[in-house]
Backbone bond lengths (Angstrom), bond angles and torsions (degrees), N, CA, C in turn:
res aa  C-N    CA-C-N  psi(-1)  N-CA   C-N-CA  omega(-1)  CA-C   N-CA-C  phi
1 M - - - 1.467 - - 1.551 110.22 -
2 K 1.321 115.19 -39.87 1.457 117.80 -179.24 1.519 112.33 -63.39
3 K 1.351 113.67 -37.51 1.486 117.74 178.83 1.516 109.34 -65.65
4 L 1.340 116.50 -41.92 1.467 119.39 179.04 1.505 111.14 -62.53
5 L 1.365 115.60 -41.14 1.453 119.72 178.66 1.521 111.28 -61.95
6 F 1.324 115.42 -41.40 1.467 119.50 179.54 1.562 111.32 -62.78
7 I 1.348 116.47 -41.58 1.449 120.40 177.73 1.519 112.19 -61.79
8 I 1.334 115.33 -43.39 1.459 119.74 179.90 1.541 111.87 -62.66
9 I 1.335 115.53 -44.36 1.456 119.63 179.14 1.525 111.37 -62.05
10 C 1.344 117.10 -41.66 1.462 119.94 178.27 1.520 111.27 -63.78
11 T 1.325 115.08 -39.38 1.470 120.23 178.75 1.543 111.76 -61.81
12 V 1.346 113.44 -44.62 1.486 117.78 177.42 1.500 111.29 -61.42
13 A 1.314 117.32 -42.74 1.476 120.27 -179.74 1.514 111.34 -61.19
14 A 1.388 114.41 -43.02 1.461 116.80 179.21 1.489 112.83 -64.24
15 L 1.346 117.22 -41.22 1.474 119.83 177.66 1.503 112.58 -64.12
16 C 1.310 115.56 -38.67 1.490 118.45 178.15 1.494 110.20 -63.22
17 G 1.357 117.11 -43.33 1.460 119.81 178.83 1.504 112.84 -63.86
18 G 1.362 117.43 -41.63 1.468 120.51 -178.90 1.507 111.49 -73.39
19 G 1.361 117.64 -40.71 1.445 120.27 -178.23 1.511 113.45 -71.12
20 G 1.349 116.90 -28.52 1.453 120.14 -177.21 1.498 112.35 -79.54
21 A 1.332 117.61 -18.01 1.459 119.78 -177.41 1.541 108.86 -76.35
22 A 1.345 116.36 130.65 1.475 119.37 176.43 1.493 109.47 -72.44
23 P 1.342 117.94 145.24 1.459 119.11 176.65 1.505 110.68 -62.30
24 A 1.346 114.73 143.03 1.474 120.29 -177.00 1.533 108.34 -60.61
25 A 1.328 115.81 130.76 1.493 121.00 176.05 1.506 109.64 -72.66
26 A 1.306 115.59 148.80 1.477 119.49 178.27 1.534 108.36 -64.44
27 A 1.291 113.72 135.62 1.482 118.15 -178.74 1.515 110.07 -62.22
28 E 1.309 113.67 138.12 1.481 118.91 -178.70 1.538 108.02 -65.16
29 S 1.302 114.49 137.54 1.466 119.38 -177.17 1.528 108.22 -63.87
30 G 1.362 114.93 139.14 1.455 119.67 175.52 1.489 113.68 -86.35
31 Y 1.356 116.70 -9.11 1.472 120.24 -175.71 1.515 109.94 -136.00
32 A 1.327 114.77 152.58 1.469 122.10 177.76 1.519 105.81 -132.54
33 Q 1.343 115.61 141.19 1.452 121.38 -175.25 1.526 110.44 -108.06
34 A 1.335 116.57 135.13 1.448 121.20 178.34 1.529 109.81 -70.15
35 V 1.332 116.18 118.05 1.458 119.98 -178.09 1.528 111.86 -111.43
36 T 1.329 117.91 8.91 1.441 122.13 170.88 1.531 108.05 -131.50
37 T 1.317 115.57 160.01 1.494 120.23 -179.29 1.508 111.61 -82.82
38 T 1.325 116.45 -2.22 1.486 120.12 179.57 1.543 110.29 -122.82
39 A 1.327 115.54 37.11 1.475 121.93 178.28 1.524 108.87 -79.96
40 Y 1.305 115.29 82.17 1.475 119.92 -171.79 1.516 113.38 -73.60
41 F 1.326 113.95 150.91 1.452 124.10 173.84 1.519 107.35 -104.80
42 F 1.332 116.51 125.31 1.455 123.04 -173.78 1.532 111.60 -114.92
43 T 1.305 117.56 150.01 1.462 120.13 175.36 1.520 112.76 -78.96
44 E 1.346 116.31 -25.90 1.455 122.69 179.23 1.529 108.95 -136.97
45 K 1.303 115.58 172.48 1.459 119.15 175.36 1.545 109.91 -78.83
46 D 1.303 113.11 63.84 1.467 121.40 -175.69 1.521 107.86 -155.20
47 V 1.317 116.88 124.41 1.493 119.84 -173.45 1.520 112.41 -68.91
48 S 1.311 116.54 -11.88 1.477 118.76 176.96 1.532 112.40 -80.01
49 T 1.356 117.78 -5.36 1.475 120.87 -176.57 1.509 112.09 -105.43
50 S 1.348 117.65 23.95 1.484 121.58 -178.70 1.523 111.22 -64.82
51 L 1.328 116.12 140.02 1.438 122.88 176.38 1.520 113.70 -106.18
52 F 1.324 115.24 -45.78 1.465 120.83 -177.81 1.537 108.70 -165.12
53 A 1.332 114.86 160.66 1.490 118.81 173.82 1.532 107.64 -88.67
54 V 1.320 113.19 126.31 1.487 118.24 176.38 1.523 107.38 -58.04
55 P 1.324 118.02 129.10 1.477 120.15 -177.83 1.510 112.24 -50.29
56 Y 1.326 114.77 131.58 1.471 123.82 -176.82 1.515 112.07 -53.64
57 T 1.324 115.69 130.33 1.493 128.77 -178.51 1.512 113.80 75.59
58 Y 1.354 118.95 1.49 1.448 120.43 175.00 1.549 109.61 -96.94
59 C 1.318 115.57 174.14 1.480 120.29 -165.43 1.502 114.57 -117.27
60 V 1.317 111.33 162.47 1.474 121.50 165.16 1.515 107.34 -121.03
61 R 1.314 116.45 152.23 1.490 119.74 174.90 1.508 107.67 -94.58
62 I 1.323 116.11 126.47 1.474 121.43 -178.01 1.518 109.92 -76.66
63 V 1.324 114.08 122.33 1.469 120.18 173.80 1.529 111.29 -96.44
64 R 1.320 114.53 -38.25 1.499 118.82 -178.97 1.525 109.69 -157.26
65 D 1.310 114.90 141.95 1.467 121.43 176.20 1.525 107.74 -93.55
66 D 1.338 115.88 120.71 1.451 120.88 179.68 1.542 111.35 -119.31
67 G 1.316 115.40 57.29 1.460 118.98 179.24 1.514 111.92 72.92
68 Q 1.332 116.14 -118.93 1.472 118.76 178.35 1.514 112.99 -76.47
69 W 1.361 116.08 -6.14 1.450 122.41 177.92 1.519 111.02 -111.39
70 L 1.338 115.65 156.72 1.419 122.95 170.01 1.520 108.16 -122.57
71 Y 1.328 116.50 131.60 1.484 118.58 170.94 1.508 106.54 -90.74
72 V 1.341 115.75 124.69 1.457 119.39 -166.62 1.530 112.68 -137.43
73 Q 1.336 112.81 167.95 1.447 122.69 169.99 1.525 108.94 -111.12
74 Y 1.329 115.03 136.42 1.475 117.91 170.76 1.522 109.80 -124.50
75 A 1.305 116.41 133.69 1.472 124.75 -179.29 1.521 110.41 74.34
76 E 1.341 116.24 170.61 1.454 122.47 179.00 1.519 108.74 -132.51
77 D 1.325 113.93 165.43 1.468 121.69 178.05 1.543 106.87 -77.65
78 A 1.289 114.88 86.17 1.464 119.66 179.99 1.531 109.88 -156.74
79 G 1.318 117.47 137.49 1.443 121.20 179.74 1.520 110.89 61.96
80 N 1.330 116.63 -131.69 1.465 122.25 176.56 1.525 113.39 -82.23
81 Y 1.307 117.10 -3.41 1.435 120.78 -174.63 1.547 112.79 -94.94
82 R 1.329 112.76 154.97 1.464 121.86 173.26 1.529 105.80 -134.21
83 A 1.346 115.51 139.85 1.432 119.54 176.17 1.523 112.00 -64.71
84 V 1.332 116.52 138.76 1.472 120.92 176.72 1.534 107.11 -125.40
85 Y 1.339 114.83 148.51 1.457 121.62 -175.86 1.533 108.72 -123.67
86 G 1.330 114.85 137.67 1.449 119.93 179.76 1.545 109.64 -175.02
87 Y 1.314 114.65 -153.61 1.487 119.65 -174.20 1.521 110.78 -123.72
88 V 1.310 113.61 150.50 1.483 121.42 172.92 1.544 105.94 -133.99
89 L 1.326 114.32 156.17 1.465 120.63 174.15 1.514 111.06 -81.15
90 K 1.306 117.27 126.56 1.462 121.24 -174.77 1.524 111.85 -60.28
91 A 1.357 117.51 -28.16 1.441 120.96 -177.67 1.517 112.55 -65.50
92 D 1.328 117.86 -21.40 1.466 121.98 -177.69 1.554 113.18 -89.55
93 F 1.337 114.95 -0.17 1.452 119.63 -172.56 1.528 112.17 -129.89
94 A 1.322 116.18 154.59 1.465 122.47 173.55 1.504 108.86 -111.75
95 M 1.346 116.98 131.24 1.461 121.30 178.18 1.523 109.52 -72.10
96 L 1.303 117.24 135.23 1.454 122.31 -178.01 1.516 111.79 -110.45
97 S 1.335 115.91 143.00 1.453 118.57 172.47 1.535 110.77 -78.11
98 E 1.316 115.99 -25.75 1.477 120.82 171.75 1.529 106.96 -154.18
99 P 1.349 116.50 146.91 1.453 119.44 -176.54 1.536 111.46 -74.85
100 P 1.343 117.24 160.82 1.456 120.64 172.83 1.512 112.04 -69.26
101 A 1.305 116.76 170.56 1.477 121.21 -177.07 1.523 109.71 -57.34
102 V 1.325 117.80 -40.37 1.472 122.25 178.31 1.516 107.81 -109.71
103 T 1.325 116.46 104.97 1.461 121.45 -174.84 1.539 111.72 -76.15
104 Y 1.328 115.35 -52.70 1.469 120.63 -178.74 1.527 108.01 -112.06
105 L 1.329 113.92 144.74 1.450 119.70 176.85 1.558 108.77 -72.72
106 V 1.301 114.96 130.04 1.476 121.64 172.88 1.506 106.99 -111.99
107 K 1.329 115.69 108.94 1.453 119.82 -179.28 1.534 108.41 -143.93
108 N 1.298 115.01 110.13 1.462 121.90 178.16 1.527 109.53 -94.78
109 I 1.310 113.85 134.37 1.461 119.58 179.19 1.527 109.56 -123.75
110 T 1.296 115.71 155.56 1.462 121.39 -177.82 1.517 110.40 -91.91
111 V 1.311 115.63 125.88 1.473 121.47 177.23 1.519 107.45 -109.61
112 T 1.336 115.87 130.87 1.467 120.64 -176.85 1.514 108.70 -110.18
113 Y 1.301 115.92 127.01 1.445 123.45 175.94 1.533 109.52 -109.06
114 S 1.308 114.41 143.77 1.462 119.17 177.72 1.513 108.48 -112.36
115 A 1.326 113.91 135.25 1.485 119.50 179.08 1.512 112.97 -72.58
116 G 1.328 116.44 -13.85 1.440 120.09 179.85 1.513 111.86 82.99
117 D 1.298 115.76 175.45 1.461 121.36 -179.16 1.535 111.27 -76.24
118 G 1.282 115.19 134.23 1.449 119.08 177.73 1.526 110.76 -132.75
119 D 1.267 117.06 -164.54 1.480 121.61 176.04 1.505 108.20 -67.95
120 P 1.354 118.73 117.19 1.468 120.12 179.92 1.519 113.34 -61.37
121 A 1.350 116.82 -17.40 1.459 117.99 179.94 1.524 111.41 -80.14
122 L 1.348 115.25 -12.59 1.470 118.48 -179.24 1.524 110.39 -106.17
123 P 1.358 116.11 145.72 1.499 117.89 179.07 1.552 109.08 -66.90
124 G 1.295 116.11 131.43 1.461 121.46 179.08 1.513 110.94 -108.92
125 L 1.305 115.16 161.51 1.461 121.06 178.13 1.517 113.27 -79.85
126 G 1.298 115.05 -24.83 1.490 118.39 -178.62 1.525 108.63 71.31
127 E 1.356 115.68 -137.17 1.454 120.81 -179.65 1.535 111.17 -90.44
128 I 1.311 114.17 139.41 1.453 120.60 178.89 1.548 107.84 -115.58
129 E 1.323 116.81 128.82 1.454 120.13 -180.00 1.558 108.70 -107.54
130 M 1.333 114.82 136.79 1.445 121.63 178.40 1.544 108.88 -135.29
131 Q 1.304 115.12 152.38 1.452 121.03 178.35 1.557 108.82 -90.43
132 A 1.322 116.21 132.60 1.462 120.58 -179.99 1.520 108.88 -123.75
133 A 1.338 117.48 145.69 1.455 123.25 176.96 1.523 109.80 -87.83
134 F 1.317 116.21 122.39 1.473 121.61 -179.26 1.517 109.55 -85.04
135 Y 1.328 115.46 125.86 1.473 119.64 179.75 1.533 111.97 -101.84
136 G 1.311 117.75 -36.81 1.468 120.37 -179.39 1.516 110.13 169.52
137 T 1.320 114.00 172.03 1.462 120.68 -178.55 1.518 112.54 -97.72
138 Y 1.301 116.55 142.24 1.460 121.85 175.84 1.553 107.19 -116.53
139 Y 1.305 118.10 126.11 1.438 121.60 -177.07 1.531 109.34 -105.74
140 S 1.340 114.68 129.04 1.441 120.77 175.84 1.553 107.55 -124.47
141 G 1.317 112.65 92.70 1.486 117.68 -172.82 1.524 109.41 68.62
142 A 1.348 114.96 -124.10 1.463 119.75 179.48 1.501 111.78 -92.10
143 T 1.325 117.72 -0.65 1.454 122.40 -177.17 1.520 111.41 -98.85
144 A 1.315 118.13 136.07 1.463 121.34 -178.85 1.536 108.48 -115.57
145 Y 1.321 115.10 142.86 1.457 122.92 176.03 1.520 108.60 -129.07
146 S 1.298 116.63 154.48 1.471 121.70 176.39 1.553 107.68 -107.47
147 Y 1.331 113.89 129.68 1.432 119.60 174.61 1.546 108.83 -89.12
148 V 1.330 116.01 120.92 1.475 120.48 -172.27 1.503 111.24 -133.82
149 L 1.344 114.63 159.57 1.444 122.81 169.48 1.528 106.15 -111.24
150 C 1.329 114.18 116.93 1.463 119.95 179.33 1.504 108.78 -119.82
151 G 1.308 117.91 112.82 1.453 119.48 -172.64 1.498 109.14 68.89
152 D 1.316 117.21 -119.11 1.473 123.14 176.85 1.515 113.05 -109.40
153 S 1.338 117.76 12.70 1.455 121.48 -174.57 1.503 112.55 -120.16
154 F 1.315 114.94 133.19 1.501 123.00 172.71 1.493 108.25 -91.19
155 G 1.317 116.07 143.20 1.449 119.64 176.49 1.544 111.13 -178.13
156 Y 1.308 115.68 -171.21 1.460 121.44 -175.84 1.499 111.15 -115.53
157 I 1.326 115.14 146.34 1.462 120.30 170.00 1.520 106.75 -127.82
158 S 1.288 118.90 158.66 1.455 123.19 -176.55 1.512 110.91 -69.06
159 G 1.317 115.05 142.78 1.470 121.46 172.78 1.511 112.76 96.15
160 A 1.351 115.36 154.57 1.441 122.22 175.67 1.539 109.83 -93.84
161 N 1.311 116.37 156.15 1.449 122.65 174.94 1.501 109.76 -130.21
162 D 1.322 114.85 58.59 1.471 122.02 -174.59 1.471 115.37 -93.03
163 D 1.317 118.39 13.12 1.465 120.54 176.79 1.535 109.91 -92.09
164 Y 1.313 115.27 87.66 1.460 120.56 -177.99 1.541 108.43 -143.21
165 P 1.339 117.19 156.28 1.458 119.67 179.17 1.538 111.85 -66.03
166 L 1.298 117.42 147.94 1.439 121.88 -176.96 1.537 111.19 -105.79
167 N 1.338 114.70 146.75 1.478 120.07 170.92 1.514 109.20 -83.70
168 A 1.320 115.94 158.78 1.459 121.30 172.49 1.541 109.59 -67.52
169 L 1.318 115.36 142.78 1.439 120.03 177.43 1.546 108.35 -85.21
170 P 1.337 118.49 151.96 1.475 120.00 -178.32 1.505 109.85 -69.96
171 D 1.362 114.68 147.80 1.468 119.89 174.30 1.536 108.91 -69.37
172 E 1.346 113.87 154.10 1.468 117.62 175.56 1.500 110.75 -65.73
173 E 1.324 115.10 133.99 1.462 119.95 -179.39 1.527 111.93 -77.09
174 E 1.326 116.74 142.69 1.454 120.00 176.17 1.535 109.27 -72.05
175 P 1.365 117.59 144.60 1.481 118.91 178.18 1.517 111.60 -62.28
176 P 1.308 118.36 145.79 1.466 119.88 178.31 1.503 111.69 -65.86
177 P 1.382 117.28 149.03 1.489 119.88 179.37 1.531 109.03 -64.93
178 P 1.355 117.20 154.37 1.462 120.04 175.75 1.513 111.94 -63.69
179 D 1.318 116.63 147.80 1.452 120.88 -176.44 1.510 113.43 -60.64
180 D 1.386 117.36 -36.93 1.458 119.63 -175.61 1.503 113.82 -83.85
181 G 1.338 116.51 -13.98 1.482 118.10 -177.72 1.527 113.77 -116.38
182 G 1.302 117.22 -0.08 1.427 120.86 -177.06 1.531 111.29 -78.89
183 E 1.336 112.98 172.96 1.485 118.82 -179.01 1.511 110.11 -63.00
184 G 1.357 116.79 -38.41 1.435 118.56 179.95 1.514 113.24 -61.79
185 G 1.377 117.10 -39.89 1.428 121.17 -179.60 1.542 111.55 -65.85
186 N 1.352 115.92 -43.69 1.475 119.70 176.88 1.514 111.97 -62.37
187 A 1.327 116.55 -41.25 1.449 120.09 -179.99 1.500 111.27 -62.74
188 G 1.337 116.94 -37.04 1.460 120.01 179.74 1.517 111.44 -66.67
189 I 1.350 118.10 -38.61 1.434 122.16 179.46 1.519 110.46 -65.80
190 V 1.355 115.75 -45.97 1.467 120.10 -179.56 1.481 110.32 -62.19
191 T 1.322 118.45 -41.54 1.490 121.37 -179.64 1.524 110.31 -63.59
192 A 1.333 117.46 -40.29 1.449 121.68 -179.23 1.512 110.68 -62.32
193 V 1.366 115.44 -42.74 1.472 120.43 -179.42 1.522 109.50 -64.75
194 I 1.353 118.17 -43.98 1.476 120.12 -179.48 1.524 110.88 -62.69
195 I 1.334 116.05 -42.68 1.476 118.95 -179.81 1.527 110.45 -61.74
196 A 1.319 116.48 -44.25 1.451 121.27 -178.00 1.553 109.70 -61.67
197 A 1.363 115.66 -45.05 1.468 119.45 -179.60 1.553 112.23 -63.36
198 L 1.358 115.35 -44.75 1.462 118.63 -179.92 1.538 111.88 -67.13
199 T 1.305 115.72 -34.09 1.479 119.09 178.70 1.534 108.92 -64.38
200 C 1.327 115.88 -45.88 1.504 118.24 178.20 1.520 110.77 -60.70
201 G 1.339 117.20 -40.90 1.453 119.72 178.29 1.506 112.37 -62.18
202 A 1.327 115.86 -41.25 1.467 119.03 -179.48 1.516 110.57 -63.59
203 I 1.348 117.44 -38.94 1.476 120.15 -179.94 1.499 110.61 -63.76
204 I 1.355 115.70 -42.14 1.492 119.60 -178.93 1.545 108.73 -65.60
205 L 1.294 119.37 -39.98 1.479 121.78 179.95 1.543 110.70 -65.07
206 V 1.352 113.95 -38.87 1.473 116.00 178.96 1.539 109.50 -63.85
207 F 1.323 116.90 -38.78 1.463 120.52 -179.78 1.524 110.57 -65.77
208 L 1.370 116.45 -42.90 1.451 120.24 -177.07 1.531 111.91 -68.70
209 T 1.315 116.28 -40.19 1.481 118.73 -177.22 1.510 112.36 -74.63
210 S 1.336 117.83 -20.93 1.467 120.62 -178.30 1.522 111.99 -91.61
211 K 1.370 116.70 -11.44 1.465 121.22 -178.30 1.557 110.05 -77.02
212 K 1.317 117.16 126.37 1.459 122.18 -179.62 1.529 111.48 -88.90
213 K 1.307 115.00 148.27 1.448 119.48 177.20 1.546 110.02 -75.19
214 K 1.324 116.53 143.68 1.458 121.18 177.77 1.535 108.93 -74.48
215 P 1.348 120.78 141.41 1.475 121.96 177.15 1.534 108.86 -70.24
216 E 1.371 113.38 142.73 1.467 120.05 -179.10 1.540 111.00 -79.88
């Protein structure tokens, strides 16, 4: 009887430990996808500090959640690109459980510089072409500019460069089940009933094993 009592007590303890543990929360997404064509990247939490629109359907890596803002990284230190850090509005992005195959847009464009008019008697360089990393488009009214990194300098050049392949957008997520009707809620009720039943059984066994036989 004592062995049985010990087994029941251990079972109750295990159920209490398992039932009391909250289900693991879904890991916060490390990436967010631009779901509008005006998902701007800002240097501060201020809409007047916009630099460029993150390319549509591409991602930023979330560094910190700041309410309606996200502090993020865009691009990586690779090739002509350098990682930049700033803010985006959460409303322009969808949180992802995992990023797409191509997280950041990689698009190099050719920038042409002219040496200008010089002494025709002297050899001139003429036009100089350099490769620049395209980060996104900035719209000023009806005029579009491209924000680029050329060499070690960030700046704007005239025109948009929005002809790039698109990633698939995430499917709409199903609403979470209600707390009182979900699997977690039912599991909690079942666990509570089992614990109560085993506790009562343990009390009865303690009473029976402690009762002494009457002398004949």
